[in-house]
C-alpha positions in Angstrom: -36.1 11.3 18.8 -36.6 15.1 18.7 -39.5 16.0 16.2 -38.0 17.1 12.9 -38.8 20.6 11.6 -40.8 21.2 8.4 -37.9 22.7 6.5 -34.2 23.3 6.5 -32.5 26.6 7.3 -30.0 27.8 4.6 -26.9 26.6 6.4 -23.4 26.9 4.9 -21.6 25.5 1.9 -18.6 24.7 4.0 -17.5 22.2 5.3 -18.7 19.6 2.9 -20.5 16.6 4.5 -22.5 16.7 7.7 -21.3 18.9 10.6 -22.8 18.9 14.1 -22.3 22.3 15.9 -24.1 21.5 19.1 -27.5 22.9 18.0 -28.1 21.0 14.8 -26.4 19.6 11.7 -25.2 21.4 8.6 -25.3 19.4 5.3 -23.3 20.3 2.2 -22.8 18.3 -1.0 -21.2 19.3 -4.3 -22.7 18.8 -7.7 -22.0 20.9 -10.7 -24.9 19.6 -12.9 -27.7 18.7 -10.5 -30.8 20.8 -10.6 -32.1 20.1 -7.0 -30.8 18.0 -4.1 -32.8 16.2 -1.5 -31.7 15.2 2.0 -33.3 11.9 3.2 -33.5 11.2 6.9 -33.9 7.6 8.1 -35.0 6.0 11.4 -32.3 4.4 13.6 -32.3 1.0 11.9 -31.9 2.6 8.4 -34.8 0.6 7.0 -37.3 3.4 6.7 -37.1 6.9 5.3 -38.9 9.2 7.6 -38.4 12.6 6.1 -37.2 14.2 2.9 -36.0 17.8 2.6 -34.9 19.8 -0.4 -31.6 21.5 0.3 -32.6 25.2 0.1 -29.5 26.8 -1.1 -26.7 26.3 -3.6 -23.5 28.2 -3.5 -20.5 27.7 -5.8 -22.1 24.4 -7.0 -22.5 23.2 -3.4 -26.0 22.4 -2.2 -26.5 23.1 1.5 -29.0 23.2 4.4 -29.1 23.2 8.1 -31.3 20.8 10.2 -31.9 22.3 13.7 -32.0 20.0 16.7 -30.5 17.1 14.8 -27.9 15.1 16.7 -25.0 12.8 16.1 -26.1 9.3 15.1 -28.7 10.6 12.6 -28.8 8.4 9.5 -29.1 10.2 6.1 -28.5 10.1 2.4 -29.1 12.3 -0.7 -31.2 12.1 -3.8 -30.1 14.2 -6.8 -32.4 15.5 -9.5 -31.1 16.4 -12.9 -30.8 15.3 -16.5 -30.7 11.6 -17.3 -28.8 11.7 -20.6 -26.1 9.0 -20.5 -25.0 9.9 -24.0 -23.9 13.3 -22.5 -22.4 11.7 -19.4 -25.3 12.7 -17.1 -26.9 9.9 -15.0 -29.1 11.6 -12.4 -31.9 9.4 -11.0 -33.6 10.6 -7.8 -34.9 7.0 -7.3 -31.4 6.1 -6.1 -30.3 6.9 -2.6 -26.8 8.3 -2.6 -24.2 8.0 0.1 -22.6 11.2 1.2 -19.0 11.2 -0.3 -17.8 12.9 3.0 -19.5 10.4 5.3 -17.2 9.6 8.2 -19.3 6.7 9.4 -21.5 4.3 7.5 -24.5 2.3 8.8 -25.1 -1.1 7.0 -23.7 -2.7 3.9 -24.6 -2.8 0.3 -27.2 -5.5 -0.4 -26.9 -6.5 -4.0 -30.0 -6.0 -6.2 -30.6 -4.7 -9.7 -32.4 -1.7 -8.2 -28.9 -0.3 -7.4 -28.5 0.5 -11.1 -29.9 3.7 -12.5 -30.9 1.8 -15.7 -33.0 -1.3 -16.2 -30.7 -4.2 -16.1 -31.5 -6.5 -19.0 -33.2 -3.8 -21.0 -32.6 -3.8 -24.7 -31.6 -0.1 -24.4 -29.0 -1.0 -21.8 -27.7 1.9 -19.8 -29.8 4.3 -21.9 -32.9 3.0 -20.1 -34.2 4.4 -16.8 -34.9 2.4 -13.6 -37.6 3.8 -11.2 -37.1 1.5 -8.3 -36.0 2.9 -5.0 -32.5 1.7 -4.1 -32.7 2.9 -0.4 -33.5 -0.6 1.1 -30.3 -1.9 -0.4 -28.0 1.1 0.4 -25.9 1.8 3.5 -26.6 5.2 5.1 -24.3 7.9 6.2 -24.1 8.7 10.0 -23.7 12.1 11.5 -20.6 12.0 13.8 -18.9 14.2 16.3 -16.5 14.0 19.2 -12.8 14.5 19.7 -10.2 12.0 20.7 -7.8 12.9 23.4 -4.5 12.9 21.6 -2.5 14.6 24.3 0.7 12.8 24.9 0.7 11.2 21.4 4.0 11.7 19.6 4.4 10.7 16.0 7.6 8.6 15.7 8.7 10.7 12.6 11.2 8.0 11.7 13.7 9.4 9.1 13.2 7.9 5.7 16.7 6.4 5.8 15.9 4.5 9.0 12.5 3.3 7.9 11.6 -0.4 7.6 8.1 -0.9 6.3 6.0 -4.0 7.1 3.0 -4.5 4.7 0.1 -6.4 6.3 -3.7 -6.8 6.0 -5.7 -5.2 8.9 -7.7 -8.4 9.3 -5.4 -11.1 8.3 -2.7 -10.1 10.7 -4.8 -10.9 13.8 -7.6 -13.1 12.7 -5.9 -16.2 14.2 -4.4 -14.4 17.2 -5.6 -16.6 20.0 -4.5 -14.2 22.7 -7.0 -11.6 21.5 -10.7 -11.8 22.5 -12.6 -13.7 19.8 -14.7 -10.7 18.8 -11.7 -8.5 18.5 -9.7 -10.8 16.2 -9.2 -9.3 12.7 -10.0 -5.8 13.8 -8.2 -2.7 14.9 -8.9 -3.6 18.5 -6.4 -6.5 18.1 -4.0 -4.7 15.8 -2.2 -3.1 18.7 -2.3 -6.2 20.9 0.9 -6.4 23.0 1.9 -9.6 21.1 1.6 -8.0 17.7 3.6 -5.0 18.9 6.3 -7.1 20.5 6.7 -9.1 17.3 7.0 -6.0 15.1 9.5 -4.5 17.5 11.5 -7.7 17.7 12.0 -7.9 13.9 12.9 -4.2 13.7 9.8 -2.8 11.9 9.4 1.0 12.1 6.2 1.4 10.0 3.2 -0.7 9.6 1.6 -0.3 6.1 -2.0 -1.5 6.1 -4.0 -2.6 3.0 -7.1 -0.4 2.4 -9.2 0.5 5.5 -11.6 2.9 3.7 -15.1 1.5 3.6 -15.4 -0.7 0.5 -18.0 -2.9 -1.3 -18.0 -6.6 -1.6 -18.1 -7.4 -5.3 -21.4 -9.0 -6.4 -19.6 -11.5 -8.6 -17.4 -12.7 -5.7 -20.3 -13.0 -3.3 -22.2 -15.1 -5.9 -19.1 -17.4 -6.1 -18.9 -17.7 -2.4 -15.7 -15.6 -2.2 -15.0 -12.1 -0.8 -13.1 -8.9 -1.7 -10.4 -9.5 0.9 -7.9 -6.8 -0.1 -10.4 -4.0 -0.2 -9.5 -2.2 -3.4 -13.1 -1.2 -4.1 -13.7 2.0 -2.2 -17.2 3.2 -1.4 -16.3 6.0 1.0 -13.0 7.8 1.4 -13.6 9.3 4.8 -15.2 6.3 6.6 -13.4 3.2 8.0 -14.4 -0.2 6.9 -17.0 -1.5 9.4 -15.7 -5.1 9.3 -12.4 -3.9 10.9 -14.2 -2.4 13.9 -15.0 -4.8 16.8 -17.3 -2.3 18.5 -18.3 -0.1 15.5 -16.3 3.0 16.5 -13.4 4.8 14.9 -12.0 5.2 18.4 -10.6 1.7 17.9 -8.4 2.9 15.1 -7.2 5.9 17.1 -6.3 3.7 20.1 -4.4 1.3 17.9 -2.5 4.2 16.3 -1.7 5.7 19.6 -0.4 2.4 21.0 1.7 1.8 17.9 3.1 5.3 18.1 4.1 4.7 21.7 6.0 1.6 20.5 7.8 3.7 17.9 5.9 2.3 15.0 4.3 4.6 12.3 1.1 3.7 10.5 0.8 4.0 6.8 -2.4 3.5 4.9 -2.8 2.0 1.4 -5.3 4.3 -0.2 -7.3 3.9 -3.5 -8.2 7.3 -5.0 -7.8 6.2 -8.6 -11.3 4.6 -8.9 -14.4 3.8 -6.9 -16.7 0.8 -6.4 -19.2 2.0 -9.0 -17.4 0.3 -11.9 -18.0 1.1 -15.5 -20.9 2.9 -17.1 -22.8 -0.3 -16.6 -22.1 -0.4 -12.9 -24.3 0.5 -9.9 -25.1 3.9 -8.5 -23.8 4.4 -4.9 -22.8 8.0 -4.7 -20.5 9.7 -7.2 -22.3 8.5 -10.4 -25.7 9.8 -9.1 -24.3 13.0 -7.7 -22.4 14.1 -10.8 -21.1 11.4 -13.1 -19.8 13.9 -15.6 -17.6 15.6 -13.0 -16.3 12.8 -10.9 -15.3 10.3 -13.6 -13.1 10.8 -16.6 -15.1 10.1 -19.8 -14.0 9.0 -23.2 -13.2 12.3 -24.9 -15.5 12.0 -27.9 -18.2 9.9 -26.2 -18.9 10.9 -22.6 -21.3 8.0 -22.2 -18.3 5.7 -21.5 -15.9 5.8 -18.7 -12.1 5.9 -19.2 -10.7 2.7 -17.7 -7.0 3.4 -16.9 -7.4 1.4 -13.7 -8.8 -1.9 -15.0 -11.8 -1.5 -12.7 -14.2 0.2 -15.1 -13.9 3.8 -14.1 -11.2 6.5 -13.3 -11.7 9.4 -10.9 -11.0 12.7 -12.6 -8.5 14.5 -10.3 -8.1 17.3 -12.8 -11.4 18.7 -11.5 -10.8 20.9 -8.5 -13.7 19.6 -6.5 -12.6 16.0 -7.0 -9.1 16.9 -6.1 -10.4 18.8 -3.0 -12.2 15.6 -1.9 -9.1 13.6 -2.1 -7.0 16.1 -0.2 -9.8 16.5 2.4 -9.9 12.8 2.9 -6.1 12.5 3.3 -6.1 15.4 5.7 -9.0 13.8 7.7 -7.0 10.6 8.2 -3.9 12.5 9.0 -5.5 14.8 11.6 -8.4 12.8 13.0 -6.5 9.4 13.1 -2.9 10.6 13.2 -1.9 8.5 10.3 1.8 8.9 9.4 1.7 8.3 5.6 -0.1 7.0 2.6 0.7 4.5 -0.2 -1.2 5.5 -3.3 -2.6 2.6 -5.4 -2.0 3.2 -9.1 -0.4 6.5 -8.4 0.1 7.2 -12.1 -3.6 7.6 -12.5 -3.7 10.3 -9.9 -1.0 12.2 -11.7 -2.8 12.3 -15.0 -4.1 15.7 -16.1 -7.4 14.7 -17.6 -6.7 12.8 -20.8 -3.3 14.5 -21.3 -1.1 11.8 -19.7 1.0 11.6 -16.6 2.5 14.8 -15.4 4.7 15.1 -12.2 3.5 18.7 -12.0 -0.2 17.8 -12.0 -2.6 19.3 -9.5 -2.5 16.1 -7.3 1.2 16.3 -6.7 1.2 20.1 -6.3 -1.6 20.0 -3.7 0.1 17.3 -1.6 3.5 18.9 -1.8 2.4 22.3 -0.7 -0.1 21.2 2.0 1.4 22.0 5.4 -0.1 18.8 6.9 0.3 16.3 4.1 3.8 17.3 3.0 5.2 16.3 6.4 4.0 12.7 6.0 5.4 9.7 4.2 4.0 9.6 0.6 4.5 6.5 -1.5 3.3 5.9 -5.0 2.6 2.7 -6.9 4.2 4.2 -10.1 2.1 2.4 -12.8 -1.4 1.8 -14.1 -2.7 0.2 -17.3 -3.3 3.5 -19.2 -1.2 4.9 -22.0 2.3 5.7 -20.7 1.4 4.0 -17.5 4.8 2.9 -16.3 6.4 5.9 -14.6 8.9 4.5 -12.1 11.4 7.2 -11.1 9.4 10.0 -12.6 7.4 11.2 -9.6 8.3 14.6 -8.0 10.5 15.1 -4.9 8.8 14.2 -1.7 7.4 10.9 -3.0 8.8 7.5 -2.6 7.9 4.8 -5.2 7.5 1.1 -5.2 10.4 -0.3 -7.2 9.4 -3.4 -9.0 12.7 -3.5 -10.9 14.4 -4.2 -7.5 11.9 -7.1 -7.0 12.4 -8.6 -10.4 16.2 -8.2 -10.4 16.6 -9.7 -7.0 14.5 -12.7 -7.8 16.3 -13.3 -11.1 19.7 -12.9 -9.6 19.2 -15.5 -6.8 17.5 -17.8 -9.3 20.8 -17.8 -11.0 19.7 -16.2 -14.3 22.4 -15.2 -16.7 23.3 -11.6 -17.3 22.0 -10.1 -14.1 25.1 -8.5 -12.6 24.7 -4.9 -14.0 21.0 -4.6 -13.3 21.3 -6.2 -9.9 24.1 -3.9 -8.9 22.1 -0.8 -9.9 19.1 -1.9 -7.8 21.0 -2.8 -4.6 22.9 0.5 -4.8 19.7 2.5 -4.6 18.6 2.7 -8.2 20.4 6.0 -8.8 19.7 5.6 -12.5 16.0 6.0 -11.7 15.9 8.3 -8.7 19.0 10.5 -8.5 17.5 13.6 -9.9 16.0 16.8 -8.4 17.8 16.2 -5.2 15.9 13.0 -4.4 17.6 10.5 -2.1 17.9 6.7 -2.1 14.9 6.3 0.2 12.7 7.3 -2.8 13.2 3.7 -3.9 10.9 1.5 -1.9 12.6 -1.9 -2.4 10.6 -5.0 -2.1 10.9 -8.6 -3.1 7.2 -9.5 -2.3 4.0 -7.6 -1.7 0.3 -8.5 -1.2 0.0 -8.6 -5.0 1.9 -11.8 -5.7 3.3 -14.8 -3.9 4.8 -14.5 -0.5 8.5 -15.3 -0.2 8.0 -18.9 0.8 6.1 -19.5 -2.4 8.6 -17.6 -4.6 11.2 -20.3 -3.6 8.7 -23.2 -3.8 6.6 -22.8 -6.9 7.5 -22.1 -10.5 3.9 -21.6 -11.6 0.8 -19.8 -10.1 -1.9 -21.9 -8.5 -4.9 -19.7 -8.3 -7.6 -22.3 -8.8 -9.4 -21.3 -5.6 -10.1 -17.9 -7.2 -12.7 -19.5 -9.5 -11.1 -18.2 -12.7 -9.5 -21.4 -14.0 -6.1 -20.1 -13.0 -6.2 -17.4 -15.6 -5.9 -14.5 -13.1 -2.6 -13.3 -11.6 0.8 -12.8 -13.3 2.1 -15.8 -15.2 5.8 -15.0 -14.8 6.8 -14.7 -11.1 10.6 -15.0 -11.6 10.3 -17.8 -9.1 11.9 -21.2 -8.8 10.9 -24.4 -7.0 14.4 -25.8 -6.8 13.4 -29.3 -7.8 9.8 -29.9 -6.7 6.5 -27.9 -7.1 5.2 -27.0 -3.7 5.8 -28.8 -0.4 8.5 -31.4 -0.3 10.2 -33.7 2.2 13.5 -33.6 0.4 15.9 -32.0 2.8 18.3 -30.8 0.1 15.6 -29.0 -1.8 14.3 -27.4 1.5 17.8 -26.4 2.4 18.3 -24.6 -0.9 14.9 -22.9 -0.6 15.6 -21.6 2.9 19.0 -20.3 1.8 17.7 -18.5 -1.2 14.9 -17.0 0.9 17.4 -15.7 3.4 19.6 -14.3 0.7 16.7 -12.4 -0.7 15.8 -11.0 2.7 19.5 -10.0 3.2 19.5 -8.3 -0.2 16.3 -6.4 0.8 17.5 -5.2 4.1 21.2 -4.5 3.3 20.6 -2.5 0.1 20.3 1.2 -0.3 16.7 2.4 -0.4 13.7 1.9 1.8 13.0 -1.8 2.5 9.4 -3.1 2.5 8.9 -6.5 4.1 5.7 -8.4 3.2 4.1 -9.4 6.5 4.6 -13.1 7.1 7.8 -13.5 5.0 9.7 -13.3 8.2 8.3 -16.7 9.3 7.6 -18.4 6.0 3.9 -17.8 5.4 2.6 -19.5 2.4 -0.4 -19.1 0.1 0.2 -22.5 -1.5 1.2 -21.0 -4.8 -1.7 -18.5 -5.1 -0.3 -15.2 -6.4 -3.5 -13.3 -6.5 -5.2 -13.9 -3.2 -7.5 -10.9 -3.4 -10.6 -13.0 -2.9 -9.3 -15.3 -0.2 -10.6 -14.1 3.1 -9.6 -17.3 4.9 -6.7 -19.2 6.3 -4.9 -19.1 3.0 -4.3 -15.4 3.6 -4.4 -15.1 7.4 -1.3 -15.2 9.6 -0.7 -18.5 11.4 0.7 -17.3 14.7 1.7 -20.9 15.7 4.0 -20.9 12.7 5.6 -17.7 13.9 6.3 -19.4 17.2 7.6 -22.7 15.7 11.4 -23.4 15.8 11.6 -22.8 12.0 9.5 -19.6 12.0 11.4 -18.2 15.0 14.8 -18.9 13.5 13.8 -17.1 10.2 12.3 -14.1 12.1 15.5 -14.0 14.2 17.5 -13.7 11.0 15.4 -10.8 10.0 15.9 -9.3 13.4 19.7 -9.5 13.0 19.4 -7.9 9.5 17.4 -4.9 10.7 19.8 -4.5 13.7 22.7 -4.3 11.2 20.8 -1.8 9.2 20.3 0.4 12.2 23.8 0.1 13.5 25.8 0.7 10.3 25.0 4.1 8.6 26.6 2.8 5.4 23.9 0.1 5.0 21.2 2.8 5.0 23.2 5.7 3.4 21.1 8.8 3.1 22.8 9.9 -0.1 23.5 8.2 -3.4 27.0 6.7 -3.8 28.4 6.8 -7.3 32.0 5.7 -6.8 33.1 9.2 -7.7 34.1 10.4 -4.2 37.4 9.3 -2.7 37.1 8.8 1.0 40.9 8.9 0.8 43.2 8.3 -2.2 42.2 5.1 -4.1 39.3 4.3 -1.7 35.9 5.2 -3.3 32.7 5.6 -1.4 31.3 2.7 -3.3 33.1 0.2 -5.4 32.5 -3.1 -7.2 34.7 -6.3 -7.4 34.5 -9.9 -8.4 35.3 -12.9 -6.2 39.0 -12.4 -6.8 38.9 -9.0 -5.2 39.6 -7.3 -8.5 37.7 -4.4 -10.0 35.1 -5.4 -12.5 36.1 -4.5 -16.0 33.6 -3.6 -18.8 34.0 -7.1 -20.1 33.3 -8.5 -16.6 30.1 -6.5 -16.4 29.0 -7.8 -19.8 29.9 -11.4 -18.9 26.5 -13.1 -18.8 27.9 -16.0 -16.8 29.3 -13.8 -14.0 27.3 -14.7 -10.9 29.6 -13.3 -8.2 29.4 -9.7 -7.1 31.1 -7.7 -4.3 29.7 -4.3 -3.3 31.9 -2.3 -0.9 30.7 1.0 0.7 33.2 3.1 2.6 33.0 6.2 4.9 35.2 8.1 7.2 33.8 8.1 10.8 33.8 11.2 13.0 36.8 9.9 15.0 38.9 9.6 11.8 38.5 5.8 11.3 37.7 4.4 7.9 34.7 2.0 7.9 33.9 -0.4 5.1 30.8 -2.5 4.7 31.3 -5.3 2.1 28.5 -7.4 0.7 29.7 -10.6 -1.0 27.1 -12.3 -3.1 27.4 -15.7 -4.8 24.4 -16.4 -7.1 26.1 -19.4 -8.7 25.4 -23.0 -8.0 28.8 -23.7 -6.5 30.6 -22.3 -3.4 33.2 -19.7 -4.2 36.2 -18.4 -2.3 36.0 -14.6 -2.2 39.2 -12.6 -1.7 38.9 -9.2 -0.1 40.1 -6.2 -2.2 42.8 -4.0 -0.7 43.4 -2.2 1.7 43.8 -4.6 4.6 41.0 -3.7 7.1 40.4 -5.5 10.3 37.3 -7.5 9.2 34.4 -9.0 11.0 31.7 -11.2 9.4 28.3 -10.0 10.8 25.8 -12.1 8.7 25.8 -15.1 6.5 22.6 -16.2 4.7 24.0 -19.8 4.5 24.6 -20.0 8.2 21.9 -17.8 9.8 22.7 -18.6 13.4 26.4 -18.2 13.2 27.8 -15.7 15.6 29.9 -12.8 14.4 33.5 -13.6 13.9 36.8 -12.1 12.6 37.9 -13.2 9.1 41.2 -13.0 7.2 41.9 -12.0 3.6 39.5 -14.4 2.1 36.2 -16.2 2.9 34.2 -19.0 1.4 30.7 -18.0 0.4 28.3 -20.9 -0.3 26.3 -21.1 -3.4 23.2 -18.9 -3.5 24.4 -17.0 -0.4 25.4 -13.6 0.7 27.7 -12.5 3.5 28.2 -9.0 5.0 31.6 -8.1 6.4 32.4 -4.9 8.3 36.0 -3.6 8.2 37.7 -0.8 10.0 41.1 0.8 9.9 42.4 3.6 11.9 43.9 6.4 9.8 44.9 9.9 10.3 
């Protein structure tokens, strides 16, 4: 190792983080309230601090310095000096080593000890006390990085929103049991783009792979002490660095190679990102980085008592994106993943939190939305929000600005209730499968703004939705108190696995009907990975702590006759979606446009082929619904796509409404392997089933 100089040169306040220029490394870190900032250098194992420098300059609240002759691979951290006055929101403690918020690579993991807290744990003064122990031995270190990946030839798929089919999966769980991958690569990015994975995604028609968080995160102390793990990763430590557990060889190049291979296969990569909170928890939590660098700036505080964190996220703290430097960090992080890793889009966890302007509530014109919408890099990507949090006014579905899509839980709940056979579902269900125009048709938004889903990582997979009426989260160690209590699910006669063929037949049919609803409705469909082959979590609807076979993909199940048959049904549905523009219409249909006299762009009927009257819509017992979409093709033909849905417990004969098209049945959830066939003026639809019929008629 080159001998280190006695002092730092002034360096530059930009860019933030560590930057190697070929001759040395520039360090820059923001803090509005620190008095001095120290750079700590560690030997290659990270165990011993070998040098400490005071950053010599501060410009616009950015401390900076330049270390000549330093090289990539150098391990470092910061120590911030300033007031320790928790009652004022200041928690500076130079005894605590702080991870660079802009670290692009991390060495080591958090090792839990009370020394990670800035106060004396157990003290009668609580967080007003002061802890003088050095936390460095328990802290991961930032790593200076450099290098450029050769992206020449990489082409982003840029799949239009209206043609997008999202597949949500866990970066580890997807391949942990993939026997074709080398043992050391399973569960990592090195296996994510394995030919078998890509072939499966292509076969079922996926256009975008949405991954649960891949930012470096912390394993919760409570879970480790219980013998569990933070599997989902919603506990971010560093917004620029990848999670080391997902790297087989410790290099971010694995992510870039995986993205490039997925792009070559026509598959976009979307990341689930968590900018609403950090791993530091409440005011009683540990000090990893943000709390020690500038607690008062990074976190929203209770307005009349800055000692306490605002907890709109349910995790103990809330990042304050109304502060320009915090907002800059989020935008810089997003741009880093978009440019350095060629990520195609982001799904924002608890997106309402990001759109809150301080303590003033949600605002679709907040700085966060404005920055992303005007940024020339980010505004070209797919941006998806989870439109709720637990704060005041925390449910904002449909209220995000143009350019954002939103998870639509109303679609999920309505679809589940409809196919469960609940009374009074027809009006709500119709609104959801028609693209939720009541929520999204404003400010020139399109149907794709509604991300439709019936299942997601947070909840039960589809096989469990049709097999369990209650949650079974005992393995989480919380006496089954965690997770949602109402899943709008149904076991159809037995709780959990059963050998009864009649119950299993009903379950399979309902599952297929839900999948058909998802993929044949207007909006952007999101499929939970594993639903296409019947993956189960045995009733657990909150598997956040289950980093084991309960959550991992069983590839032998995918290849079984039953799993293959279900995934083939999904393949047929996505093929229909691609082939028929009406299924994925790019504009809202309101039934106000006549394709020709008497023939509306969208129309609704009952099983008799008659228009639904106001009384029919209000009939709580009505379980049959027909949605017909119509367009004029470029060659002058009229094309109609008709969904016939029977949510009752008895088969029904559906009669087609006029006019008399030449009709062809293309999918039937009650008979998934049936070939396409021509049909006449009526058709029998089995109970709890949906069919799709395509009709054409040549007209001048």
